[in-house]
C-alpha positions in Angstrom: -18.0 -11.2 219.6 -18.2 -7.7 218.1 -21.8 -7.3 219.2 -20.9 -8.4 222.7 -17.9 -5.9 222.8 -15.2 -8.5 222.9 -13.7 -7.6 219.6 -13.3 -4.3 217.7 -14.9 -4.2 214.2 -11.6 -3.3 212.7 -10.0 -6.5 214.1 -12.9 -8.6 212.3 -12.4 -6.9 209.1 -8.6 -7.4 209.3 -9.1 -11.0 210.0 -11.3 -11.3 206.9 -8.8 -9.6 204.8 -6.0 -11.9 206.0 -8.2 -14.9 205.4 -8.9 -13.8 201.8 -5.1 -13.0 201.2 -4.3 -16.5 202.3 -7.0 -18.2 200.3 -6.3 -16.1 197.2 -2.7 -17.5 197.0 -4.2 -20.9 196.4 -6.8 -19.6 194.1 -4.1 -17.9 192.0 -2.3 -21.2 191.7 -5.5 -23.0 190.7 -6.3 -20.3 188.0 -2.9 -20.6 186.5 -2.9 -24.4 186.3 -6.3 -25.5 184.9 -7.9 -25.4 181.5 -11.4 -24.1 181.1 -14.0 -22.2 183.1 -13.5 -21.7 186.9 -16.3 -20.4 189.1 -14.9 -19.0 192.4 -17.5 -18.8 195.2 -18.5 -18.8 198.8 -21.2 -20.8 200.6 -22.8 -17.6 201.8 -22.4 -13.9 202.4 -21.5 -12.4 205.8 -22.6 -9.2 207.5 -19.7 -6.9 208.5 -21.6 -4.3 210.5 -24.5 -3.6 207.9 -27.6 -2.8 210.0 -25.6 -3.5 213.2 -25.1 -7.2 212.2 -22.0 -9.2 212.3 -21.6 -12.8 210.8 -24.2 -15.0 209.2 -27.6 -15.0 210.7 -30.3 -17.3 209.8 -33.7 -15.8 208.5 -32.5 -12.2 208.1 -33.4 -10.7 204.7 -30.2 -8.6 204.3 -28.3 -8.5 201.0 -25.1 -8.7 202.9 -26.1 -12.3 203.9 -28.0 -13.3 200.8 -25.6 -12.1 198.1 -23.1 -15.0 197.4 -19.8 -13.7 196.1 -18.6 -15.2 193.1 -16.6 -14.7 190.0 -16.1 -16.7 186.7 -12.8 -17.0 185.0 -11.5 -18.6 181.7 -8.2 -20.3 182.4 -5.3 -21.8 180.6 -2.9 -24.2 182.2 0.5 -22.6 182.3 2.0 -25.8 183.7 3.6 -23.9 186.6 2.4 -26.4 189.1 2.4 -30.2 189.0 0.7 -32.7 191.3 1.0 -36.4 191.6 -2.9 -36.7 191.9 -4.7 -38.4 189.2 -8.3 -39.1 188.7 -9.8 -42.3 190.2 -10.4 -45.2 188.0 -13.8 -44.6 186.2 -14.2 -41.0 187.5 -16.7 -39.2 185.3 -16.0 -36.2 183.3 -17.9 -33.0 183.6 -21.2 -33.3 182.0 -23.5 -30.9 180.0 -25.9 -30.4 182.9 -23.5 -28.1 184.9 -25.3 -24.9 183.9 -28.7 -26.3 185.0 -27.4 -27.4 188.3 -25.8 -24.2 189.0 -29.1 -22.3 188.1 -31.0 -24.7 190.4 -28.7 -23.7 193.2 -29.5 -20.0 192.6 -26.5 -19.0 190.5 -27.3 -17.2 187.3 -25.2 -15.5 184.7 -24.1 -12.0 185.4 
């Protein structure tokens, strides 16, 4: 819509910022209420005006699109949030192959 002149770039950036603020509230709750390593990620990057591009275009070799934002945190459950959810009968525990699967998806250690 920016490229068509229907939205101002500042409006789009403000919408992205508002969305991040909204999501980070839930991420904060998560980080305070799990034990172990947590990876926070997105499914892809987005162009916000780089090289005149907006959004996520296929087949464009731009780092703004190819670089997937992510962060890893070590967390300790503070017990500040309780849920009634419980694992399904027979649900498997995380296995030792997590690192290999992440690397196969293109994630690497910093």
